[in-house]
GURO-568639 format. One record per residue (C-alpha): x negated, y negated, z negated; residue number from 1; residue in one letter. Coordinates in pm, whole numbers. Each point is the difference from the previous one (the first is absolute). Example, Ala and Ser with C-alpha at 12.3 -4.5 7.8 and 13.67 -1.06 7.14 Angstrom:
// GURO-568639
    east   north      up   nr  rest
   -1230     450    -780    1     A
    -137    -344      66    2     S
// end
This chain:
// GURO-568639
    east   north      up   nr  rest
   -2925   -2776   -4075    1     M
     -66    -294    -230    2     K
     205    -316     -44    3     K
    -235    -295      23    4     I
      19    -377     -34    5     A
    -278    -217     141    6     V
      -7    -356    -132    7     V
    -165    -221     262    8     G
      12      39     379    9     T
    -338    -143      88   10     G
    -269     204     168   11     Y
     -43     261    -275   12     V
     367      20     -91   13     G
     134      43     352   14     L
    -263     256     104   15     V
      44     196    -323   16     S
     379      -8       9   17     G
      14     106     365   18     T
    -247     285     -45   19     C
     172     129    -312   20     F
     329       1     195   21     A
    -169     182     289   22     E
     -80     282    -245   23     A
     374      43     -72   24     G
      41    -222    -305   25     N
     276    -256     -47   26     N
    -162    -342     -28   27     V
     147    -337     -82   28     C
    -229    -299      57   29     C
      69    -316    -198   30     I
    -104    -355      82   31     D
     119    -348    -101   32     I
     -50    -133     356   33     D
     355       7     137   34     V
    -101     -66     361   35     E
    -263     276      -4   36     K
     239     254    -153   37     V
     263     -81     261   38     E
    -251      61     279   39     K
    -108     329    -155   40     L
     359     115     -41   41     R
      52     -68     370   42     N
    -297     216      93   43     G
    -238    -290      68   44     Q
    -345      68    -140   45     I
    -172    -300    -163   46     T
    -369      95      22   47     I
    -222     133     277   48     Y
    -155     336     -75   49     E
     -66     263     271   50     P
     235     298     -29   51     G
     220    -151    -271   52     L
     290    -129     209   53     E
      96     343     133   54     K
      15     151    -350   55     L
     176    -307    -136   56     F
     280       5     257   57     K
      51     374     -28   58     R
      39      -8    -377   59     N
     224    -308       4   60     V
     223     168     258   61     N
      14     322    -201   62     E
      87    -184    -321   63     G
    -303     102    -202   64     R
    -141    -354      -1   65     L
     222    -282    -128   66     T
     -53    -356    -114   67     F
     147    -238    -258   68     T
     -71    -329    -173   69     T
     161     120    -322   70     N
    -242     163    -247   71     L
     274     162    -209   72     E
     161     149     309   73     E
    -332     114     140   74     G
    -115     195    -306   75     I
     336     156     -83   76     K
     -35     378      -2   77     G
    -365     -11     108   78     Q
    -252     219    -179   79     E
    -314    -186     105   80     I
     -45    -378      32   81     I
    -308    -124     187   82     F
    -122    -355     -62   83     L
    -159    -110     329   84     A
     -23    -369     -75   85     L
    -257    -268      85   86     P
    -289     -60    -241   87     T
    -153    -314     156   88     P
    -330    -134    -132   89     P
       8    -293    -237   90     G
    -249    -284      21   91     E
    -232     189    -236   92     D
      24     319     208   93     G
     229     182    -241   94     S
     296     197     136   95     A
     326    -186     -58   96     D
     245     246    -156   97     L
     301    -233     -15   98     K
     200     192     261   99     Y
     -61     337    -161  100     I
      73    -123    -353  101     L
     312    -184     116  102     S
     140     322     147  103     V
    -111     192    -312  104     A
     199    -241    -215  105     A
     309      52     215  106     E
     -47     379     -15  107     L
      -8     -22    -378  108     G
     353    -139      10  109     K
     128     253     254  110     L
    -143     338    -103  111     L
     256     232    -160  112     K
     -77     200    -311  113     H
     152     320     143  114     D
    -228       2     310  115     E
    -373      56      43  116     F
    -177    -196     268  117     K
    -363      -4     108  118     V
    -119    -356      64  119     I
    -297       8     238  120     V
    -254    -279      45  121     D
     -78      26     373  122     K
    -145    -351      21  123     S
    -370     -57     -56  124     T
     -13    -111    -362  125     V
    -266     -63    -265  126     P
     -86     251    -269  127     V
     260     -16    -277  128     G
     296     -91     224  129     T
     182     327     -70  130     A
     -10     -80    -372  131     D
     118    -355      67  132     L
     290     115     219  133     V
     102     253    -264  134     R
       1    -264    -274  135     K
     195    -244     219  136     T
     272     256      77  137     I
      36      93    -367  138     I
       0    -366    -108  139     A
     302     -54     225  140     N
     212     270    -154  141     G
     -88     336     151  142     A
     -69     301    -221  143     S
    -348     155      41  144     P
     168     340      43  145     E
     191    -100     316  146     C
    -301     -79     221  147     F
    -370      54      56  148     D
    -268    -197     184  149     I
    -226     156     262  150     V
    -287    -159     191  151     S
     -10     119     362  152     N
    -227    -232     201  153     P
      31      -7     378  154     E
    -293      59     235  155     F
     158    -112     326  156     L
    -211    -143     280  157     R
     185    -249     216  158     E
      19     133     354  159     G
       6     367    -108  160     V
     223     -26    -307  161     A
     259     254     113  162     V
    -265     270      46  163     D
    -161    -100    -329  164     D
     331      44    -181  165     F
     121     315     171  166     M
    -341     171     -22  167     K
    -184    -168    -287  168     P
    -367      68     -73  169     D
     103      12    -365  170     R
     282    -103    -230  171     V
     -83    -163    -334  172     V
     257      24    -279  173     I
     -59    -162    -337  174     G
     238     136    -263  175     Y
      46      65    -372  176     S
     325     201       7  177     N
      12     360     126  178     E
     353     -45     132  179     K
    -117    -289     218  180     S
    -294     204     122  181     K
     235     277     114  182     T
     236    -241     177  183     I
    -284    -175     183  184     M
    -159     332      93  185     G
     326     117     156  186     E
      37    -328     188  187     L
    -343      19     160  188     Y
      -4     376      65  189     A
     114     -35     366  190     P
    -279    -247      70  191     F
    -286     214    -132  192     V
     108     341     121  193     R
    -322      32     203  194     Q
    -198      -3    -322  195     G
    -102    -362     -40  196     N
     -49     -72    -368  197     P
     228    -162    -252  198     V
    -204    -151    -281  199     Y
     180     -29    -332  200     Y
    -154    -236    -251  201     M
      88    -259    -261  202     D
     167    -322     118  203     E
    -301    -224     -64  204     R
    -233     220     203  205     S
     253       6     286  206     A
      28    -379      -6  207     E
    -377     -43      12  208     L
     -40     262     274  209     T
     173    -222     258  210     K
    -210    -305     -80  211     Y
    -319     205      -7  212     A
      73     162     338  213     A
      72    -326     181  214     N
    -290    -180    -163  215     S
    -241     275     102  216     F
     116     -15     362  217     L
     -30    -379      -2  218     A
    -352      41    -135  219     T
     -87     247     277  220     K
     121    -245     268  221     I
    -194    -282    -163  222     T
    -316     210     -23  223     F
      -7      72     372  224     I
      64    -370      69  225     N
    -303     -86    -213  226     E
    -203     258     194  227     I
     124    -164     321  228     A
    -131    -337    -114  229     R
    -338     154     -75  230     L
      -2     176     338  231     C
      33    -335     175  232     E
    -301    -135    -188  233     I
    -217     310      48  234     L
      99      75     358  235     G
     176     328     -80  236     A
     338     115     135  237     D
     268      53    -265  238     V
     189     244     222  239     D
    -301     231       1  240     M
     -48     -41    -376  241     V
     369      72     -55  242     R
     -25     328     190  243     L
    -313      98    -185  244     G
     135     -48    -349  245     I
     356     108      79  246     G
    -115     349      99  247     S
     -96      58    -365  248     D
     310     165    -146  249     D
     -72    -163    -335  250     R
      64    -334     171  251     I
     244      86     278  252     G
      82    -176     327  253     K
     313    -186    -105  254     R
       5    -366    -103  255     F
    -347     -55     144  256     L
     103    -223     289  257     F
    -158    -347     -19  258     P
     217    -298      74  259     G
     141    -324    -131  260     I
     103     133    -338  261     G
     300     170    -153  262     Y
     344    -151     -50  263     G
     354     121     -47  264     G
     234      39    -291  265     S
    -210     241    -205  266     C
    -378     -34       4  267     F
     -31    -373     -77  268     P
     270       7    -266  269     K
    -113     323    -165  270     D
    -368     -94     -18  271     V
      92    -330    -166  272     K
     237     171    -240  273     A
    -259     259    -105  274     L
    -258    -272     -63  275     V
     257    -186    -211  276     K
      97     314    -194  277     S
    -368      59     -74  278     A
     -46    -362    -106  279     S
     296      28    -238  280     D
    -191     265    -196  281     V
    -330    -190      25  282     D
    -149     215     274  283     Y
    -185    -177     281  284     N
      67     196     321  285     F
    -298    -137     189  286     E
      22     225     307  287     I
     358    -100      78  288     L
     -74    -368     -53  289     K
    -270      34     265  290     A
     244     183     227  291     V
     246    -290     -20  292     M
    -268    -261      70  293     N
    -150     187     296  294     V
     341      69     152  295     N
     101    -366     -21  296     A
    -317     -91     193  297     E
      46     285     248  298     Q
     343    -116     110  299     K
    -145    -315     153  300     V
    -343     133      98  301     I
      73     -73     367  302     L
      59    -372     -58  303     I
    -368    -105     -35  304     P
     -80     199     315  305     R
     278    -171     190  306     I
    -120    -339    -122  307     L
    -357      77     104  308     E
     105     107     348  309     Y
     204    -317      54  310     F
    -262    -234    -140  311     G
     174     -64    -330  312     G
     309    -166     150  313     D
     326     193      52  314     L
     230    -298      48  315     S
     216      49     306  316     G
    -129     353      59  317     K
     260     274      53  318     T
     -40     347    -147  319     F
     200     310      90  320     A
      49     224    -303  321     V
      84     365      55  322     W
     153     154    -312  323     G
     172    -161    -298  324     L
     100     290    -225  325     A
    -253     102    -263  326     F
     -33     337     175  327     K
     150     167     309  328     P
     337     180       0  329     N
     162    -240    -245  330     T
     158    -345       1  331     D
    -145     -79    -343  332     D
    -198    -326      -5  333     I
     -66     -21    -373  334     R
    -363    -102     -59  335     E
     -69      56     371  336     A
    -348    -115     108  337     P
     149    -141     321  338     A
     185    -263    -200  339     L
    -319    -112    -175  340     E
    -166     -40     341  341     I
     295    -192     142  342     I
      11    -235    -299  343     D
    -370     -74      40  344     D
      30     -61     372  345     L
     295    -237     -46  346     L
    -185    -191    -272  347     S
    -280     -63     251  348     K
     232    -138     266  349     G
      26     310     217  350     A
     310     135     175  351     N
     113     361     -48  352     V
     203     228     227  353     V
      79     329    -172  354     A
     134     341      94  355     Y
      90     302    -212  356     D
     229     290     101  357     P
     200     -11    -326  358     E
    -100    -279    -237  359     A
      74    -320     195  360     M
     343     -61    -151  361     D
    -149       7    -349  362     N
    -278    -238     101  363     V
     244    -240     167  364     K
     171     -42    -337  365     K
    -331    -122    -145  366     L
    -136    -219     280  367     Y
     302    -117     198  368     G
    -131    -200     295  369     D
    -350     -47    -140  370     K
    -117     282     226  371     I
     133     149     322  372     K
     108     357      54  373     F
     -19     202     319  374     S
     217     276     140  375     N
    -292     233      61  376     N
    -371      24     -63  377     Q
    -103    -141     339  378     Y
     233    -299      -7  379     E
    -185    -119    -312  380     A
    -323     -29     200  381     L
     113    -263     255  382     H
    -256    -280     -17  383     G
    -136     107    -338  384     A
    -362     -83     -84  385     D
     -50     335    -174  386     A
     176     315    -117  387     L
       1     100    -367  388     I
      99     357     -91  389     I
     134      29    -355  390     A
     201     326      -4  391     T
     -93     327     172  392     E
     328      86     173  393     W
     -50     287     244  394     N
     112    -209     298  395     E
    -298    -230     -57  396     F
    -254     284      24  397     R
       0      51     378  398     T
     111    -330     154  399     P
     -34    -118     358  400     D
    -328    -190     -25  401     F
      31    -137     353  402     D
     329    -156    -103  403     K
    -153    -135    -322  404     I
    -284    -156     198  405     S
     239    -168     242  406     S
     210    -153    -278  407     L
    -261    -120    -251  408     L
    -194    -320      70  409     K
    -317     189     -90  410     N
     -79     365     -65  411     R
     -19     -38    -378  412     V
     133     250    -256  413     I
     -35      -5    -378  414     F
      98     350    -109  415     D
      80      50    -368  416     G
      73     371      48  417     R
    -287     127     222  418     N
     230     131     271  419     L
    -241      -4     294  420     Y
    -329     168      83  421     A
    -297    -235      20  422     L
    -130     153     324  423     D
     332     -63     170  424     M
      13    -363    -115  425     M
    -354     -52     134  426     K
      99     144     335  427     K
     309    -222      14  428     L
    -212    -305     -82  429     N
     193    -109    -307  430     Y
    -112    -200    -301  431     Y
     109     253    -260  432     Y
     -37     -43    -376  433     S
     116     288    -222  434     S
     -73     118    -356  435     I
    -336     151     -98  436     G
    -121      35     357  437     R
    -211    -187     252  438     E
     156    -312     150  439     I
      28      42     377  440     I
     -87    -325     177  441     K
// end
């Protein structure tokens, strides 16, 4: 059993803290948001993530998972301190480290000389952050002998984060102190007992590993979206191409689904940050610059098609939008393609009625009464001129098409996630525009 503090109760912090507690550790999560901490103390989870609430409530009830707003109280007696803090992108794409360095400065004042604590960077941070955190802690009074810095990037996928944490594909630990290596190895032993690897490396390599992994996956998504564009010009079907290339185990089947681009809290931010880190050392990361440009275009690729169908004038038209989160099984709307589409539609005088199983509350905070929200997917269709699908929630995959037909003004669907078979849409007599495939008219 380890005694752990987790600074930050956002997505990474709350999932990590809960899963560490589930493995029998004592975990104290620390956050400056008084209202959030009060909710968490009362057993009220503050994010949506499948499977998390059950573990969260069990560990709160059993006393292994506690919460505080006081940093000194939260780290007292703890052997390991995880920093799971936001690193939002600056205007130039660089990761903003102000939250991490602010906490590092406070830790420098609080660490005791007769204790040894492992300070773990769990946030996604640029290369060199471990060194910077170490210097900041020392500059604020702590002795180098009473702590060590470890880089332990997270590889959690929203929607399956609990499984990713409890049964990780791999654990990456960047270290320079053998004592820290031993402590971290003991901490993660229950999670890798089936033989999944723990990779020990230097801190800088660990920091770069996270950025490289996310940037590669973003590149893979963008590549298949470029292939989809070419398919439309050449008369090929991207779904067939995807199957053909995905069967090659050097390429793999995952992240080869064409659509309206990637979003979320990781890929956009991490690609930008890696490009900026490269630029800072005079390296021009041309591939990733292209990835960013293509993805920005891909998010709104349906808009010209919608304009063409409606003769260039969307004023007064009403569009039902199914899906607001950047991906299914989350309420996260950060960099969500749906929001780019909605903004464009509103700017052209259109009306929007939206539905999402989990993300509507978050979107309401952004749009207020600028758009309407429905109680279910079918209610959104009443009198709409067309349906736009922006997120591939499972409940959208096999809808009642007779019901859709009776509610829409016209049988028109713009599908940004390729949910439906072309043959079926022909048989149902829909106008159906998807990504990288024939338009059914």
